[in-house]
C-alpha positions as CSV (number, residue, x, y, z in Angstrom):
1,X,171.1,100.6,104.6
2,X,171.6,104.1,105.9
3,X,170.3,106.1,102.9
4,X,167.4,107.5,105.0
5,X,169.8,108.6,107.7
6,X,168.0,110.4,110.6
7,X,164.9,111.0,108.5
8,X,166.6,113.4,106.0
9,X,164.9,113.3,102.7
10,X,167.5,115.5,101.0
11,X,170.6,115.9,103.2
12,X,172.8,118.9,102.5
13,X,175.7,120.7,104.3
14,X,174.3,123.5,106.4
15,X,175.1,127.0,105.1
16,X,178.3,128.2,106.7
17,X,179.9,124.7,106.8
18,X,183.4,124.8,105.1
19,X,185.4,121.9,103.9
20,X,189.0,121.5,102.8
21,X,191.9,119.0,102.5
22,X,194.0,118.1,105.5
23,X,197.8,117.7,105.4
24,X,197.5,113.9,105.4
25,X,195.2,113.8,102.4
26,X,191.9,113.6,104.3
27,X,189.2,116.3,104.5
28,X,188.1,118.5,107.3
29,X,184.7,120.1,107.9
30,X,184.4,123.2,110.0
31,X,181.4,125.2,111.3
32,X,180.8,128.3,113.4
33,X,184.3,129.7,112.8
34,X,186.0,126.5,113.6
35,X,184.3,126.0,117.0
36,X,182.9,122.7,115.5
37,X,184.9,120.5,113.3
38,X,185.2,116.9,112.1
39,X,187.9,115.2,110.0
40,X,187.7,112.2,107.8
41,X,190.5,110.0,106.5
42,X,190.2,107.7,103.5
43,X,192.2,105.6,101.1
44,X,194.3,107.6,98.6
45,X,192.5,105.7,95.7
46,X,189.2,107.2,96.9
47,X,190.3,110.7,97.5
48,X,189.1,112.3,94.3
49,X,185.7,110.5,94.3
50,X,185.2,111.5,98.0
51,X,185.9,115.1,97.2
52,X,183.3,114.9,94.3
53,X,180.8,113.4,96.8
54,X,181.4,116.3,99.2
55,X,180.7,118.8,96.4
56,X,177.4,117.0,95.6
57,X,176.4,116.9,99.3
58,X,177.0,120.7,99.6
59,X,174.7,121.3,96.6
60,X,171.8,119.5,98.2
61,X,170.5,118.3,94.9
62,X,170.1,114.6,95.6
63,X,167.8,112.6,97.8
64,X,169.2,110.5,100.7
65,X,169.0,107.4,98.6
66,X,170.7,109.0,95.6
67,X,173.5,110.3,97.9
68,X,173.9,106.8,99.3
69,X,174.4,105.4,95.8
70,X,176.9,108.1,94.9
71,X,178.9,107.6,98.1
72,X,182.4,106.0,97.3
73,X,182.1,103.4,100.0
74,X,179.7,101.1,101.9
75,X,176.3,102.1,103.2
76,X,177.6,101.7,106.7
77,X,180.4,104.2,106.0
78,X,177.9,106.6,104.4
79,X,175.7,106.5,107.5
80,X,178.6,106.9,109.8
81,X,179.8,110.0,107.9
82,X,176.4,111.7,107.9
83,X,176.0,110.8,111.6
84,X,179.3,112.4,112.5
85,X,178.5,115.6,110.5
86,X,175.0,115.8,112.0
87,X,176.3,115.4,115.5
88,X,178.2,118.7,114.9
89,X,175.1,120.4,113.5
90,X,176.5,120.4,109.9
91,X,173.7,118.6,108.1
92,X,170.3,120.2,107.2
93,X,167.4,119.4,105.0
94,X,168.0,121.0,101.6
95,X,165.3,123.3,100.2
96,X,163.5,121.6,97.4
97,X,162.7,123.7,94.4
98,X,159.3,125.2,95.1
99,X,156.7,125.3,92.4
100,X,155.7,128.7,93.6
101,X,156.4,131.3,96.2
102,X,156.1,134.9,97.1
103,X,157.8,137.9,98.6
104,X,157.7,138.5,102.3
105,X,155.3,141.4,101.7
106,X,153.0,139.2,99.7
107,X,153.3,136.5,102.4
108,X,152.2,139.1,105.0
109,X,149.1,139.9,103.0
110,X,148.3,136.2,102.7
111,X,148.7,135.7,106.5
112,X,146.4,138.7,107.2
113,X,143.7,137.2,105.1
114,X,144.2,133.8,106.7
115,X,144.0,135.3,110.1
116,X,140.7,136.9,109.2
117,X,139.3,133.6,108.1
118,X,140.4,131.9,111.3
119,X,138.9,134.6,113.5
120,X,135.6,134.2,111.7
121,X,135.5,130.6,112.9
122,X,136.6,131.2,116.5
123,X,134.5,132.6,119.4
124,X,135.7,134.1,122.6
125,X,133.7,133.5,125.7
126,X,135.3,136.5,127.3
127,X,134.3,138.8,124.5
128,X,130.8,137.4,124.6
129,X,130.6,138.0,128.4
130,X,131.8,141.6,127.8
131,X,129.2,142.1,125.1
132,X,126.2,140.7,127.1
133,X,127.3,142.2,130.4
134,X,127.7,138.9,132.2
135,X,131.4,139.4,132.8
136,X,132.4,139.5,136.5
137,X,134.9,141.6,138.4
138,X,137.0,138.5,139.1
139,X,137.1,137.7,135.4
140,X,138.3,141.2,134.5
141,X,141.0,141.1,137.1
142,X,141.9,137.6,135.9
143,X,142.3,138.8,132.3
144,X,144.7,141.4,133.6
145,X,146.6,138.8,135.6
146,X,147.1,136.6,132.4
147,X,147.9,139.7,130.4
148,X,150.7,140.4,132.9
149,X,152.0,136.9,132.5
150,X,152.2,137.4,128.7
151,X,154.1,140.7,129.0
152,X,156.4,139.3,131.7
153,X,157.3,136.2,129.7
154,X,157.4,137.8,126.2
155,X,161.1,138.8,126.3
156,X,162.0,135.3,127.3
157,X,160.0,133.9,124.4
158,X,161.8,136.2,122.0
159,X,165.3,135.7,123.3
160,X,166.1,132.4,121.4
161,X,165.7,134.1,118.1
162,X,168.3,136.7,119.0
163,X,170.8,133.9,119.7
164,X,170.6,132.7,116.1
165,X,173.3,133.7,113.6
166,X,171.3,132.9,110.4
167,X,168.7,135.6,110.3
168,X,170.8,138.3,108.6
169,X,171.8,141.6,110.3
170,X,168.7,143.7,109.3
171,X,166.2,141.2,110.6
172,X,168.3,140.6,113.8
173,X,168.5,144.3,114.5
174,X,164.7,144.8,114.1
175,X,164.0,141.8,116.3
176,X,166.4,143.3,118.9
177,X,164.6,146.6,118.8
178,X,161.3,144.9,119.3
179,X,162.7,142.9,122.2
180,X,164.0,146.1,123.8
181,X,160.6,147.8,123.4
182,X,158.8,144.8,125.0
183,X,161.0,144.8,128.1
184,X,159.4,146.2,131.3
185,X,155.9,146.3,129.8
186,X,154.9,144.0,132.7
187,X,155.6,146.9,135.0
188,X,152.7,148.8,133.5
189,X,150.4,145.8,134.2
190,X,151.7,145.6,137.7
191,X,150.5,149.2,138.4
192,X,147.1,148.1,137.1
193,X,146.9,145.0,139.4
194,X,148.3,146.9,142.4
195,X,145.2,149.1,142.2
196,X,143.1,146.1,143.0
197,X,145.3,144.6,145.7
198,X,147.5,142.2,143.7
199,X,151.2,143.0,144.5
200,X,154.2,142.1,142.2
201,X,155.4,139.5,144.8
202,X,152.2,137.5,144.4
203,X,152.3,137.7,140.6
204,X,155.9,136.4,140.6
205,X,154.8,133.3,142.6
206,X,151.7,132.7,140.5
207,X,151.3,130.0,137.8
208,X,149.8,131.2,134.5
209,X,146.7,129.5,133.2
210,X,147.5,126.5,130.9
211,X,146.6,128.4,127.8
212,X,148.8,131.3,128.7
213,X,151.7,129.0,129.2
214,X,150.9,127.2,125.9
215,X,151.0,130.5,124.0
216,X,154.3,131.6,125.4
217,X,155.8,128.1,125.0
218,X,154.8,128.1,121.4
219,X,156.3,131.5,120.7
220,X,159.5,130.3,122.4
221,X,159.7,127.2,120.3
222,X,159.1,129.2,117.1
223,X,161.9,131.6,118.2
224,X,164.3,128.7,118.6
225,X,163.4,126.5,115.7
226,X,161.4,128.5,113.1
227,X,161.8,132.3,113.6
228,X,159.6,133.1,110.5
229,X,156.7,131.6,112.4
230,X,157.5,133.8,115.4
231,X,157.6,136.8,113.1
232,X,154.3,135.8,111.5
233,X,152.5,135.5,114.9
234,X,153.5,139.0,116.2
235,X,150.7,140.9,114.4
236,X,147.8,138.9,115.9
237,X,149.5,139.2,119.3
238,X,150.3,143.0,119.1
239,X,147.7,144.7,116.9
240,X,145.3,147.1,118.7
241,X,141.8,146.0,119.7
242,X,139.9,149.2,120.2
243,X,136.4,147.5,120.3
244,X,137.6,145.1,123.0
245,X,139.2,148.0,125.0
246,X,136.0,150.1,124.8
247,X,133.9,147.2,126.2
248,X,136.5,146.5,128.8
249,X,136.5,150.0,130.1
250,X,132.7,150.1,130.1
251,X,132.3,146.9,132.1
252,X,135.1,147.9,134.5
253,X,133.2,151.2,135.2
254,X,129.9,149.3,135.7
255,X,131.6,146.9,138.2
256,X,133.3,149.7,140.2
257,X,136.9,148.9,139.3
258,X,139.1,151.9,139.9
259,X,140.6,154.0,137.2
260,X,144.0,153.0,138.4
261,X,143.2,149.5,137.3
262,X,142.0,150.4,133.8
263,X,144.4,153.2,132.8
264,X,147.6,151.1,132.6
265,X,145.9,148.5,130.5
266,X,144.7,151.1,128.0
267,X,148.1,152.9,128.2
268,X,149.9,149.6,127.3
269,X,147.7,149.3,124.2
270,X,148.4,152.9,123.3
271,X,152.2,152.2,123.6
272,X,151.9,149.3,121.3
273,X,149.9,151.4,118.8
274,X,152.3,154.4,119.1
275,X,155.3,152.0,118.5
276,X,153.5,150.4,115.5
277,X,153.8,146.9,117.0
278,X,151.0,145.7,114.8
279,X,153.3,146.4,111.8
280,X,156.3,144.5,113.2
281,X,155.4,141.4,111.2
282,X,155.2,143.3,107.9
283,X,158.4,145.2,108.7
284,X,160.4,142.0,109.3
285,X,158.8,140.0,106.5
286,X,159.7,142.8,104.1
287,X,163.3,141.8,104.4
288,X,162.7,138.4,102.8
289,X,162.6,138.7,99.0
290,X,161.3,135.1,98.6
291,X,159.5,132.6,100.8
292,X,158.5,129.2,99.5
293,X,154.8,128.2,99.4
294,X,155.6,125.5,102.1
295,X,157.2,128.1,104.4
296,X,154.2,130.4,104.1
297,X,151.9,127.5,104.7
298,X,153.7,126.6,107.9
299,X,153.7,130.3,109.0
300,X,149.9,130.3,108.4
301,X,149.5,127.3,110.7
302,X,151.3,129.2,113.4
303,X,149.1,132.2,113.0
304,X,146.0,130.1,113.2
305,X,147.3,128.3,116.3
306,X,148.0,131.5,118.2
307,X,144.6,132.9,117.4
308,X,142.9,129.6,118.6
309,X,145.1,129.5,121.7
310,X,144.1,133.1,122.6
311,X,140.5,132.0,122.3
312,X,141.2,129.1,124.5
313,X,142.8,131.5,127.0
314,X,139.7,133.6,127.0
315,X,137.6,130.5,127.8
316,X,140.0,129.6,130.6
317,X,139.8,133.1,132.1
318,X,136.0,132.9,132.1
319,X,135.9,129.4,133.6
320,X,138.7,129.7,136.2
321,X,138.1,133.3,137.5
322,X,134.4,132.9,137.1
323,X,134.3,129.8,139.4
324,X,136.0,131.4,142.4
325,X,139.6,131.0,141.1
326,X,142.1,133.6,142.2
327,X,145.8,133.8,141.6
328,X,147.2,130.3,140.9
329,X,149.6,130.5,143.8
330,X,150.3,126.8,144.5
331,X,152.3,127.7,147.6
332,X,149.6,129.6,149.3
333,X,147.5,127.8,151.9
334,X,144.3,129.4,150.5
335,X,144.8,128.2,146.9
336,X,141.3,127.6,145.6
337,X,141.5,123.9,144.6
338,X,137.8,123.6,143.9
339,X,138.1,126.1,141.1
340,X,140.4,123.7,139.4
341,X,137.4,121.7,138.4
342,X,136.7,124.5,135.9
343,X,139.8,123.5,133.9
344,X,139.2,120.1,132.5
345,X,139.8,118.3,129.3
346,X,136.3,119.0,128.1
347,X,135.8,119.9,124.4
348,X,137.2,123.3,123.5
349,X,134.4,125.7,124.2
350,X,136.1,128.6,122.6
351,X,135.9,127.2,119.0
352,X,132.6,127.4,117.1
């Protein structure tokens, strides 16, 4: 029996799907202004019951099994119909009535508290090295290299969210504004790295550390599949870190790194602060009058994940660039293969 079609617990027509009778007495479903459509024909004796079933499907109030029982036909026909609709992207999991929920502003406060709890359990080897003075020149430059990768890839990670048509115009416009402000921030970092002999051409050839790539891949997946999670992770990625920057500047001075290396990194942080990037999550979440408890819980998981991944990145910066690793340019004859031993599947050292 196909009552559990494709794993849907409570199948429903996706918002924006329209249905109506055809000239020959069938029914047609259209989506995305008619760019997707599917038509069904049925016996005249089942026409009225079929239309009733479509109304029930649109409401999303029944489980998959209950829908199967209400379908005016065989289980096989039921499964084939849902499969045809799902193939056109017209079926979604209906929202179940939540026992509780909150506004987007309240969700932001909840996520901030959750982030503080996660940070209290996470340790950063890079911050520890900055504090105790054991950080090396190579690790500081390596941090800037990975920072460049993040600013360079950020617009690409955000772009899938801008291709969606279900966010609402106010949210879309704010995301577009944020996207535009993030473009070309990598050029600021390129000035920093050029001051220590790392040209843009070498950066474009270089492979990010695994944790850097994992962070950006996660943000891209959230943008494509779960934009609220992307929105929720922006504040831990964008908020100022004055204590870190102060330590960074101090150690750079001690190790003789030029001011041309330090200044653009500090300037980029100042730009984020001037443009209130740390408030972008709040600004966007404020447009959501209600978020279910389950949605907020999933957003909290994303926030925790990005904080832990940043700690993992700090650990990889320390291990890779502290073991003789330079730019991960796989095409260069001098690629430091021995430093790769620093990146193993050992237990995560960045978590307490």
